[in-house]
N, C-alpha and C positions, 0 to 999 in steps of 0.2 A: 628786666621789667619793661622792655620795649613793647611797642604795639605791633611789631612785625616779627613773625617766627622766622628764624634764620638757620635752624639746624634741626636734626631729628630729636633733639633733646626734649621737645614738647610732646612726643608721642606717649600715650597713656600706658601705664603698667597695669592698671585696674580700672574697672568701671565705677560709676557713682553709686551703684547698688550692691557692690561686692564686699566692701571692707567690713570686718567683724573684729571681735575682741582678739581673735587669733592673729590679727595683723598688727597688734600694738607693738610699737617700737620700730616698725619697718619704714623705710623711706619709699614713698610712692609718688607717681605722677598721675593726676586725673585731668581729663578734658570734659568740658560741658558748658552749659548755658547758665547764666546768672538767674536764679529763680527768685531769690529774695536777699535783701541786705539789711543788717541791723547794727546800729552803733551802740555799744555798751560801754561808754566812758573810756574811749581810747582803744578799746578792743573791738574789732569788727568781725561779725559773724555773717557768712555768706552761704546760702544753700546753693550748691552746684548740682545741676540736673542733667541727666541723659536718659535714654529710654529704659535703662536698667534700674533707676531710682534716684535718690537724693543723698548727698553727703554734706554735712555741715563742715565748712572750713573756717579756720580762725586766722585772721590777719592782724598783726601788730599795727600800732598806729604808724610806725615808720614805713612799713610796706604799703599800708592802705593809702597814705598820703602821696605815695609815688605813682599811683595809678587811679584813674577815674573809672568807676564801675557804674554801668547802667543796666536796667533789666534787659535780659536776653543777649548781653554781650557773650561772646564765645571765649572761654579762658582755658589756659593750661596752668596748672598749679603743681608745685613740688613741695613736699613737706613730710612730716613725721606723723604717723598714726598714734594718737594718744587716747587714753580712756577719759570719758566724761566723768565729771563729779556725779556722785550717786543721785543727788537731787536734780540733776539736769538730764538724766537718761530719758530719751524719747522712745517709749515702748510702742508707739504707733508706727515707728519707722524701723525698717530692718537694719539700717545702719545706725540706729539711735543710741547705741552704747559707746560709740567712738566719735571722734572728730579728727580733722586733719589740721595740725599746726603748720602753717605755710611758711616756707623759707624763700620761695620765689614764685612770682605770678607773672603771666604774660597774656596780653589780649591778642587773640588770634583773629578776631573780627568784631567790630563794633556794631551795635544795633540801634536803629531808630526806635522811638517810643512806639510799642505795639498799639494797635487800635483796640485791643482788649487784653485782659489779663490771661496769662497762660496757666489757668487753674481748672480744676474739675468743677462740675456743676455750674458751668458758665451760663448766665442768663443774657445772652446776646442774640440779636436777630440772626436767623440762619443765613440770610443773604450776606451779612457781614462775615460770618464764619466761612462761607464758601468762597467769597471773594479773596479772603486771606487764608485759604486752606493750608498753605505751607506753615502758618502759625497755629492754626487749629489742630493740625496733626501733631504738634509738639505737646499738646496737653496729655498728661498721663493717662486719663481715661480713654482717649482716642488711641494712644499707642497700645494700651492694654487690649483694646478691641481688635486692632489689626494683628497683634501678636497672637491673640486667640484664634483669629481667622487662619493665620499661618500654621499654627499647631493643628487645627482641625483638618485643614486640607492635607497637611502632611500625613496625618493619621489615616485619612481616607486612602491616600496613595499607597501607604504602607500595607493597608489591609487588602487592597486589590492585588498588589504585587505578590503578597504572600499566598494568594489564591491562584497564582499562575495566569493572571491577566497581563496583557501586553498593552502598553500605552502607545497609541499611534496618533499623530497630528493630522488633522484633515484641513482642507483648504479654507482660507478666509475669503478669498476672491472666488466666487463660484457663480452658478447660473441662477437667474431669477426664476422662481417657480411660485408665483403669488397664490398661495392657498392659506387663508387665515390672516395673520397680521401683515402689514405692509413691509416690503423689503426696503432696506437702505441700498440705493443704487450708486455704482461707481463707474463713471464714464471711462472708456478705453481710449487712450491717445493713439495707439497703433492700429486700432480697428474702428475707424470713424463711424459714429452713429450706433455703436454697440456698447452694452453695459454689462459689468459684473454686478452681482448682488452680494452683500455681506450676509453670512448664514444666520438664519433664525435658529437653526440647530444643525448638528452634523448628521441628521437622520439618514439621508440617502447614502452618504458615504460609509456610515457604520454598517448599513445593510450590505453594501458592496464588499466591505471587508469580510463579512460572513461568507459571502459567495466565494471570496478569495481564499478561504480556509483559515482565517485568523479567528478561531472559535471563541476566544475570550479577550475582548477589547475593552479598554476604557480610555478616557481622555478628560482632562480638565479643560473645558472648551469655552472660549469667548463667543457669545452669541449676540445678535442685534435684531431689534424689532422696532419699527417706526410706528409706535402706538402711544395713546394717551397714558400718562404716568399716574401712579398712585404710590402710597407709602411703601408698597412691596414691589414696585416696578421701576426699572431704569431702561433707557434705550439700549444700553450695552450691559450685559450681565454675564455671570459665570455659572456654568452648570457642570456637573460631572456626569458624562454620558458613559453608558456601558452597553454591551451587546454580547449575547452568548448563542452558540449554535447547538443544535440537537437537544433543545430544552423546551419546557413549557412554563406556565406561570409559576408553579411552585418552585422550580429550580431558580428562577430569578429572585423570588421572595427569599429563599433560603440563603442565596449569595448575599443579598443586601442586608438581611438580618444579621448574618455573621460579620459583615463589614461594619455595620453601625454599632453592634455590640463592642467590637474591637476599638472603633473610633471613639465612642463615648468613654470607654475605659481609659484609653491613652490620652485623650484631649481634656476630659472633664473629671476623670476618676469616678465615673458613674457605671454601675452594673445594670444595663438594661435587661428587661425580661423578654425573652424570645421563646417561641415564635409570637409574632404580633397577630392580633385578631384579624379575621377576614370578614368583610361584609359585601354582599352583592350591592350594586348601586340601588336597585329597587328596594332592598331592605333598608339601606341607609336613609333613603328618602322617606319611606313609610314610618320609620322609627324616629328620625331626627329632623326631617325636613331639609336635609343638607347632604351634599356629596362630600363634605369635609367635616364630619361631625366631631365635636369635642367630646371625648369619652371620659373626661375627668369627673363628670357629674351626670345625674340621671335626667328626669323630667322628659320622658319620651312622648311623642305625639300619640294620641289615642283616638281611634276611629269610633265615633258615637252615632254612625248613620242609622243603626237599628233603633236606638232610642229616639233619634230625631224624626225618623219616618213615622213613628207612632205619636209624635207630639202635635200640639196645635200651633206651634211656632212657625208661622208662614215663611220666615227668612230661612229656616232650616229645611222645611219641606220643599220650598221653591228651589233651593240649590240642588237638592237631590233629584227633583223632577227634571231639572235642566241638565242632568248628567254629571253634576259636580259631587261634592262630598261635604261632610261635617266632621271636623276633627278638633281636638282640644288638648290643652296642657293643664296638669294639676300642680298647683304651687302649694307645697306643704306649709300649713300655718298661715297661708296668705290672706285669710279672712280678716286679719288685723290691719291690713293695709288700707290706707285712706282711699276715698273715691277719687281724689285728685291723682294719686299715684296710679290707680288702675286706669284712669283716663289717659295717663301718659303712656301706658302700655298699648292702648288702642291707637295712639298716634304712631307708634312704631309699625303696627301692621298696616295702617293706612299708607305710611311712607313707602312700603314695599308692595303696594298694589291691592290690598284688601279693601272692600267697601266699608267694613266695620268689624267690630269684635263684640261678641256677647260674653257676659261674665256672670258668675254665680258663686256666692259664698256658701259652701256646701253645709248642709245640716239635714238630719233626718226629718225635721219638722217643716221642711220646705226651703229653709235657708233665706238668703237675702240677695238682692240685686235684680237687674232687669229680667233675668231668666226665672226668677223665683215663682212667678205666677203660673209658669208652665211646668213647674216641678212640685206640684201639690200632691199630698198624700203619698201613695205608693210610687208615684213617679220620681219623688226625691230619692228614695232608696235605690230605685233602678238606675238613676243617673249616677249616684255615688258608686254603685257597684261597677257600672260601665267605666267610670273614670278612675277607679281605684282610690277614691277620695274618702277622707274622714271628716268628722265635724271640725270646722275651723279651717279647712283647706279652701283655696280659691281656685275655681275652674275657669279657664279662658278658652273661648271657642271662635273659630273662623269657619264660615260656610261659603264656599265659592268653588270655582274650578279647581281641580286637584293640583295643577302646577302652582297656582296662586296660594293655595293652602300650604303646600310644602315650603314655598319661599317665605311667606310671611310668618308662619309659626316657627320655622327654622331660625329666622332672624330674631323673633321674639324670645325663643329659648336662649339664644346667646346673650341677648339684652338682659334677661332675667338673671342669668348667671353672674353677670357683672354687677347688676344693681343690688342683688340680694346676697352676694358673697358665697355663691355655690362652689366656686373654684377653690379646691383645697390648697391651703398654704403648704408649700413643701420647698425645702432647700434645693438649689440646682444640682446638688450632689446626690439627691434622693431619687431613686428610680421612679418613685410614684409621681414625680413632677413631669415625667415624659410619657405620654400615652400615644403610642404609635399604632396606626390601624391601616390595613390595606382595604381599599374600596375597589371592587372588581366589577367586570361585566357591565360597563357603561352602555348606553344606547349606541348603536352603530352609526345612525344618521340623525340629523336635525333638519327640520323643514323650515325654509325661509319664505314666509308669505310674500315678501316684497319681490324677490327674484323668481318665486315659484319653482324652486329647485331644492334638492337635498344638499347638505354639506356634511362632511365628516365630523362627528363629535370629537374625535381625537385627531387623526390625520388619515389620509387615504390609503396608507400602507398597513393599517391595522386589520388583523384577521377577524373575521366574523366568528361567532360561537358556532354557527351552522355553516360549514364550508360550502354547502350547496346553495346558500343565499336564498332559501325558500321563503315564501311569504312576502308581506308588504314591507318596504324599507322602514317605515315608522315603527314596526314591531321587532326589528332585528336587533340583537344584542351583540356587542363586540367582546373581544378578549383584551380590552384596555383596562388599565388599573392605575390608581393613584395611591401614593403613600401620604397619609395625613398625620400631622403631629399637633395635638392640642387645638384642633380646629383650624389649622393652617395646612394647605396643600403644599407638600414639600417637592413633589415632582410627579411625573407621569411616565407610563410605559405601556407596552403591549406585546402580545405575540404578533409577529409580522406575517404578512402574506408572502409565502415563499414560492407560490405557484403562479405562473404567468397567466393562466386562464382565469383564476380567481381575481388577480389584480386587474385584468381587463374588464371583468364583470363589475367590479366595484367602480372603476372609472366610468363605465356605462351608466350605472345607477346615479352617479354624481353629475351626469350630463357632460362628461368630458369625452369628446369624440376622438376617433382614431388619429386625426391629424394633430389635434392639440396634445393628445397623449404622447405622440412621438416627439413633438416639439419640446414639451416640458420634461417628460420623464423617459424619453427613449433609451437613454443609457442605463437606467434601472431595469427597464423591460428587457433590454439586451442581456444584462447580467443574469436576470432570472431565467432566461432561456438556456443558459449554459450550466444548469444544475445548481440550484440554491438549496442549502440545508434548511430544515425547520429552525427558526431562530426567534429570539425575543430579547427585549432590552428595557432600559429604564434610564431616565435622566433626573438627577437630583439638583434642585436649585441651591447652589452654594451660598449665595448672598442671604437667602431666606433662612436656611438652617443655622448659619453662623449668627445671624441677628437673634433668632429665637434662643439659641444656647447662650447668648450674651445677655439675655434678659431685655431685648429691645423689640419694639413693635415695628420699627422702620429699618429698612436695609441701608439707609443712607450713611449711618455711622459705622458700618462695617465695610464700606466701599471707600477706598483711599481718595478718589477724585470723582464724586458723583455729580450728576446733573440736577438741575432744578426741575420743578413740575412742568416747566415749559421746555424741557430738554436743552437747557442752556448751561454751559460751563462758565460760571462767573469769573473764575480765576484766569482763564485763558481767553475770555470773551469769544467763545465759540458757540454756535457757528458764526462765521464772519464773511464779509464780502471778499472777493478776490479780484485782482486786476483783470481788465478785459483781455489782455494778452494771454493770461493763463487759461481763461475760458476758451479762447481761440485755439490754443494748443490741443485741447481735449474735445474740440468740435462742438462746443456748447454755446448756445445763445439764450440768455435769460429773458423771460417775459416780464420780469419785474423792472420797472423804470429805474434808471440810475438816479441817486439822490442829487438834488441841486446843491451848489456850493453853500455851505453853512447849514444844510438840512441834516438832521440826525436820523 
């Protein structure tokens, strides 16, 4: 009963979640942390915890008096497995029918009083949890989430290996090619004034692997982006990248559908329905106002331009005359909603850029609301027909430029689903809880009015739908695609450009001249010149899909050591200053003044 382990006699024979009635009468050794202690009149009960579960151990007064136990002390205990009295069986615990009658106990490590309890459902500031992440990760719900992540990633790996994919690691220190998010830069000590970049993705390397003949590649890849953070973003994140040769979109879709069916079955016990629906980007925007539509409920956008054009409502007619549109949403039974609630809906569309929102409580006699006086007589029936509305429904309208209509009504549709309970309740093990959809053929380019140039909507290596690149860049569609789950984008991919002439033409449309092309992408262009097969690929955000399948909105609790919203590691106090001599070794001089003595 000493406080210092001196032999291998402390090594466990079983875990704290393993013992059952079948072990009754056996002598076992358990290791774990003190989770709770209770004194019942000279008999002491201790819950011993490890990541596998909890076991109740029983210490006689003699043994308990010989050792001082505190929360989170690390113990080794030896004893006999005994059955609990019938009235004391804990049916909520897998080990609840037994307990361990201890004959020897030893403290392997003592613990200070933790700053918070190691329990589930913790109501503690996230900053405190992240500062003491080593304690936060002991909590059973956190351990369950990371174990779920491990199972899920393992199932993904197994599914790809079963399909003859090869896992290849690509470089972490690579070349800076700033297109899109900012790179994290790493100065070179042996090459003064030069920098590596941490990869935003393995994109170029996996294309080069296709040129090299590795026709089925995948990798669980760490990626880095120096960008502002949100609930579903971290500066370093994990994605599963894959690439295939001699394929088109449907081959990639089929591979991923098979992989995800196998993965959900192995990791969650869920039988997904495949193939997943396909939606062109233009159709997704027209129907749902979003390129990541939640397909678990209806309420699609409805074009009422024809009705609006013949109306006397100048807000509608003015929008149409200015080249915009008029679209609406029909809320079944929504006429019972209060004016205050409807005005809250208007606040949502204004938040996302609309000037306002018109509304109408539908009825054949003209209904009610601000639009009612423009829907008198036959106009009411025509509007009801256009909206697919019935008496007692609520119709909500936005008249504006088409992109603003899509954005605002798309956001309003999601808001209505949350507010009005449209999302069907389904157990995580029910396939109906998971609605996966491919969104395809995104715009090829986006115009930036500030820089007055086009940017790639996906990335500059994405193939156009028309390989001749005919017409105006603003009208070109790409062969890019996203996979969407319940309104969340899981990842993106595309058919790649495998022809050097087409790749140079795309660079030209992006305003990337010959010298810049060679400087940034010369090694890719060289590879394409030596015979590249048609190829396509996709990357899935591991953090995001694991969070969703764990029932979480934020990826933070499925990442072992996440950063804060300001990209800070509170546990390690990173980023941090480094001594001037280290900066000198890597040929860096900072423009930030050194703090004065005593200055934080």
